[in-house]
VEXDREN-2710 file (C-alpha; in Angstrom, 1 decimal):
% VEXDREN-2710
k/r/px/py/pz
1/MET/0.0/-60.2/19.7
2/SER/2.0/-56.9/18.9
3/THR/3.6/-54.5/21.6
4/THR/3.4/-50.7/21.6
5/THR/6.7/-48.7/23.2
6/GLU/6.8/-45.2/25.0
7/THR/7.4/-43.7/21.6
8/GLY/4.5/-45.5/19.9
9/THR/6.1/-47.3/18.0
10/THR/4.7/-51.1/17.3
11/TYR/6.5/-54.1/17.1
12/ALA/4.9/-57.7/16.4
13/PRO/7.0/-60.3/17.4
14/ALA/8.5/-62.9/15.0
15/PRO/6.1/-66.4/14.9
16/ASP/8.9/-68.5/15.3
17/ALA/9.7/-66.4/18.8
18/LEU/6.3/-67.1/19.9
19/ALA/6.1/-71.2/19.2
20/GLY/9.7/-71.4/21.1
21/VAL/7.2/-70.2/24.5
22/LEU/4.3/-71.6/23.6
23/ALA/5.3/-75.4/22.3
24/PRO/5.3/-77.9/25.4
25/GLY/9.3/-78.4/26.1
26/VAL/11.2/-81.6/24.6
27/ARG/10.9/-84.5/26.5
28/PRO/14.4/-87.1/26.8
29/PRO/14.4/-89.7/25.0
30/ARG/12.9/-93.2/26.7
31/PRO/16.0/-95.1/28.3
32/SER/16.2/-98.4/26.7
33/ALA/15.7/-101.5/28.4
34/TRP/19.6/-102.3/28.6
35/SER/20.4/-98.3/29.8
36/ALA/17.5/-98.5/32.6
37/SER/18.9/-102.6/33.5
38/ILE/22.0/-101.2/33.9
39/THR/21.0/-98.1/35.9
40/PHE/19.2/-100.1/38.5
41/GLY/22.3/-103.0/38.8
42/TRP/24.3/-99.6/39.7
43/ARG/21.7/-98.9/42.8
44/ALA/22.1/-102.2/43.8
45/MET/26.0/-101.8/43.7
46/LEU/25.9/-98.3/45.5
47/LYS/23.7/-99.6/48.4
48/ILE/26.8/-102.3/49.1
49/LYS/28.9/-99.5/49.1
50/HIS/27.4/-96.9/51.6
51/VAL/26.9/-100.5/53.7
52/PRO/30.0/-102.5/53.2
53/GLU/28.4/-104.9/55.8
54/GLN/26.0/-106.2/53.3
55/LEU/29.3/-107.8/51.8
56/PHE/29.7/-110.3/55.2
57/ASP/27.8/-113.1/53.6
58/VAL/29.7/-113.1/50.5
59/THR/32.9/-113.3/52.4
60/ALA/32.9/-114.3/56.1
61/PHE/30.8/-117.1/55.8
62/PRO/32.4/-118.7/52.3
63/LEU/35.5/-118.7/54.6
64/ILE/34.0/-120.5/57.5
65/MET/32.4/-122.9/55.3
66/THR/34.9/-123.8/53.5
67/LEU/37.7/-124.0/56.8
68/MET/35.1/-125.8/58.9
69/PHE/34.1/-128.3/56.5
70/THR/37.4/-129.1/54.9
71/TYR/38.8/-129.7/58.8
72/LEU/35.9/-131.6/60.4
73/PHE/35.0/-133.9/57.9
74/GLY/38.4/-134.0/55.4
75/GLY/40.0/-136.8/57.7
76/ALA/36.8/-139.1/58.7
77/LEU/35.9/-138.7/54.8
78/ALA/38.6/-138.9/53.0
79/GLY/41.7/-139.6/55.2
80/SER/43.2/-135.9/55.1
81/PRO/41.7/-132.6/54.6
82/THR/43.4/-131.8/51.4
83/GLU/42.4/-134.9/49.7
84/TYR/38.8/-133.9/50.4
85/LEU/39.3/-130.4/49.5
86/GLN/39.5/-131.3/46.1
87/PHE/36.1/-132.9/46.0
88/LEU/34.6/-130.6/48.8
89/LEU/35.5/-127.3/47.3
90/PRO/33.4/-127.4/43.9
91/GLY/30.4/-128.5/46.3
92/ILE/30.8/-125.4/48.7
93/LEU/31.6/-122.8/46.3
94/THR/28.0/-124.1/44.7
95/THR/25.6/-124.5/47.4
96/SER/27.1/-121.1/49.2
97/ILE/26.5/-118.7/46.3
98/VAL/22.9/-120.7/45.8
99/MET/22.4/-119.8/49.6
100/ILE/23.1/-116.6/49.3
101/THR/20.5/-115.7/46.3
102/MET/18.2/-115.4/48.9
103/TYR/18.8/-111.5/49.4
104/THR/17.4/-110.6/46.2
105/GLY/13.8/-111.2/47.3
106/VAL/14.9/-110.0/50.6
107/GLU/15.7/-106.4/49.2
108/VAL/12.7/-106.2/47.0
109/ASN/10.0/-107.0/50.1
110/LYS/12.4/-103.8/51.6
111/ASP/12.1/-101.9/48.7
112/ILE/7.9/-102.6/48.4
113/GLU/7.6/-101.8/52.3
114/LYS/9.3/-98.3/51.9
115/GLY/7.1/-97.6/49.0
116/VAL/10.1/-97.4/46.6
117/PHE/8.4/-99.8/44.0
118/ASP/5.5/-97.6/43.9
119/ARG/7.6/-94.8/42.7
120/PHE/9.7/-97.2/40.1
121/ARG/6.3/-98.3/38.6
122/THR/5.3/-94.8/37.8
123/LEU/8.9/-93.8/35.9
124/PRO/8.8/-94.4/32.2
125/ILE/10.9/-97.0/31.5
126/TRP/10.9/-101.6/30.9
127/ARG/8.8/-102.6/33.5
128/PRO/11.3/-105.7/34.0
129/SER/14.6/-103.4/34.4
130/THR/14.0/-103.0/38.2
131/LEU/14.0/-106.7/38.8
132/ILE/16.5/-107.3/36.0
133/GLY/19.1/-104.6/38.0
134/TYR/18.8/-106.4/41.6
135/LEU/19.7/-109.8/39.9
136/LEU/22.7/-107.7/38.1
137/GLY/23.7/-106.0/41.3
138/ASP/23.7/-109.9/42.7
139/LEU/26.1/-110.9/40.1
140/LEU/28.5/-108.9/42.2
141/ARG/28.1/-110.6/45.3
142/TYR/28.1/-114.1/43.6
143/THR/31.5/-113.6/41.8
144/LEU/33.3/-111.8/45.1
145/ALA/31.6/-115.4/47.2
146/SER/33.6/-117.1/44.4
147/ILE/36.6/-115.7/44.2
148/VAL/36.7/-115.5/48.6
149/ILE/36.0/-119.7/48.3
150/LEU/38.9/-120.1/45.4
151/VAL/41.5/-118.0/47.0
152/VAL/40.6/-119.8/50.0
153/GLY/40.9/-123.1/48.5
154/LEU/44.1/-122.3/46.5
155/ALA/45.7/-121.7/49.8
156/LEU/44.6/-125.2/51.6
157/GLY/45.8/-127.3/48.6
158/PHE/42.8/-127.2/46.0
159/ARG/44.6/-127.9/42.8
160/PRO/42.1/-128.0/39.8
161/GLN/43.6/-130.0/37.1
162/GLY/41.1/-128.2/34.6
163/GLY/43.4/-124.9/35.3
164/VAL/42.2/-121.6/34.6
165/THR/39.9/-122.3/32.0
166/GLY/38.1/-125.1/33.8
167/VAL/37.7/-122.8/36.6
168/VAL/36.1/-119.9/35.3
169/GLY/34.0/-121.7/33.4
170/GLY/32.7/-123.9/36.4
171/ILE/32.3/-119.9/38.2
172/LEU/30.2/-119.2/34.8
173/LEU/28.0/-121.7/34.9
174/VAL/27.0/-121.3/38.8
175/LEU/26.8/-117.5/38.0
176/VAL/24.4/-118.3/35.3
177/PHE/22.3/-120.6/37.8
178/SER/22.4/-118.6/40.2
179/PHE/20.7/-115.6/38.3
180/ALA/18.0/-117.9/36.9
181/PHE/17.9/-119.6/40.3
182/SER/17.3/-115.7/42.1
183/TRP/14.1/-115.3/39.8
184/LEU/12.3/-117.7/42.2
185/TRP/13.1/-115.5/45.3
186/THR/12.2/-112.3/43.3
187/MET/8.4/-113.9/43.5
188/PHE/8.5/-114.1/47.6
189/GLY/9.7/-110.9/47.7
190/LEU/6.6/-109.6/45.9
191/LEU/4.3/-112.6/47.2
192/LEU/5.3/-112.7/50.9
193/ARG/4.3/-109.7/53.4
194/SER/7.5/-109.1/55.3
195/GLU/11.3/-109.6/54.7
196/LYS/11.4/-112.1/57.6
197/ALA/8.8/-114.2/55.8
198/VAL/11.1/-114.3/52.5
199/MET/14.0/-115.5/54.9
200/GLY/12.1/-118.2/56.4
201/MET/10.1/-119.6/53.2
202/SER/13.8/-119.0/51.6
203/MET/15.9/-121.0/54.0
204/MET/13.1/-123.7/53.8
205/LEU/13.5/-124.6/50.8
206/LEU/17.2/-123.7/50.3
207/MET/18.6/-126.2/53.7
208/PRO/17.2/-129.7/52.1
209/LEU/18.5/-128.8/48.8
210/THR/21.7/-127.9/49.6
211/PHE/22.5/-130.5/52.0
212/LEU/20.5/-133.2/50.0
213/SER/22.4/-133.2/47.1
214/ASN/26.5/-134.3/46.2
215/VAL/28.0/-131.5/48.0
216/TYR/30.0/-133.1/51.1
217/VAL/29.4/-136.9/50.2
218/ASP/29.0/-139.4/47.5
219/PRO/25.3/-140.2/46.8
220/SER/26.1/-144.0/46.9
221/THR/27.1/-143.8/50.3
222/MET/23.3/-142.8/51.5
223/PRO/20.2/-144.8/51.6
224/GLY/18.3/-145.7/48.1
225/TRP/14.9/-143.9/49.1
226/LEU/17.3/-141.1/50.0
227/GLN/19.4/-141.4/46.5
228/ILE/16.3/-140.3/44.6
229/PHE/15.9/-137.5/45.5
230/VAL/19.6/-136.5/45.6
231/ASN/19.9/-137.6/42.1
232/ALA/17.0/-135.3/41.1
233/SER/18.3/-132.2/43.1
234/PRO/19.0/-129.4/40.3
235/ILE/21.9/-128.4/43.1
236/THR/23.0/-132.4/42.7
237/HIS/23.4/-131.6/38.6
238/LEU/24.7/-128.1/38.6
239/VAL/28.0/-129.5/41.7
240/SER/28.6/-132.4/39.0
241/ALA/29.2/-130.3/36.1
242/VAL/31.1/-128.0/37.8
243/ARG/33.5/-130.7/39.3
244/SER/33.9/-132.2/35.7
245/LEU/34.7/-128.9/34.7
246/MET/37.1/-127.8/37.3
247/ALA/38.6/-131.4/37.0
248/GLY/39.2/-130.6/33.4
249/THR/37.4/-133.8/31.9
250/PRO/33.7/-131.5/31.4
251/ASP/30.3/-133.8/31.5
252/MET/28.7/-131.9/29.0
253/GLY/25.5/-133.9/29.5
254/GLU/25.7/-132.4/33.4
255/VAL/26.2/-129.0/31.4
256/THR/23.6/-128.8/29.7
257/TRP/21.2/-130.3/32.1
258/VAL/22.2/-126.9/34.3
259/LEU/21.8/-124.2/31.4
260/VAL/18.4/-126.1/30.1
261/CYS/17.2/-125.9/34.3
262/SER/18.3/-122.2/34.3
263/ALA/16.3/-121.3/31.4
264/ALA/13.1/-122.7/32.8
265/PHE/13.5/-121.2/36.1
266/VAL/13.7/-117.7/34.5
267/VAL/11.0/-119.0/31.9
268/ILE/8.6/-119.8/34.7
269/PHE/9.9/-117.9/38.0
270/GLY/10.5/-114.8/35.4
271/ALA/6.8/-114.6/33.9
272/LEU/5.1/-115.2/37.6
273/THR/6.8/-112.9/38.9
274/MET/6.4/-110.3/36.2
275/ARG/2.6/-111.3/37.0
276/LEU/2.9/-110.3/40.6
277/TYR/5.0/-107.2/40.0
278/ASN/2.3/-106.1/37.5
279/ARG/-0.7/-106.3/39.9
280/LYS/1.3/-105.2/43.2
END
């Protein structure tokens, strides 16, 4: 192709210039799995920033639970609220965080109803990153809840014999289990039709799991037939592991049980969740 000016002079554009005009634009590199997951995790945290009322369940709820059970049952079960608190607080910390894991499924279901997930599915990203982002964002909520409960417990007289190391180890174990357990609710978020259905199903499973455990009383005080269920509950094993860490006498058998159970939750429910996500 050549161009003729008014003076009759003919110019031919350079081949490199034509190639630059006609060649398609260079696409940006595809984000890594880690980068995409972190981005969606940041999105989940921004939702909390713009709607801070979402933090009610990780601040007020744990505070109410700790105060209520300490002063309602402390005198009757242990002779004094302070004595009962040494037994109760690791259990309350565990059950409060496990209870709020259901909100992962609720948020997933909300995005599906709004059509946001349809947009995510068209993006050139690692497919599980969308769901992992929800879970990473919720880790912030779990951490905040843990700090609130611990601070309240220390103010009321809780004294962990395991020191800082035992407390941090116990909280990390709860976070690992909660991250894994949340995959169950992401599956329900994809499977059920509304957020109310997700919350209803979640509460139906969480209430017996958390209350039929060793959180509030020693299982040896229960009927024999009930002890079988309570001693098999993953919440019982988790609470026992956290108590041992905070008491400065780590029960590695219980800790290992919790880690293996967490891995099983990720493998089983993570696979089922991704199968539903790909077919949604």
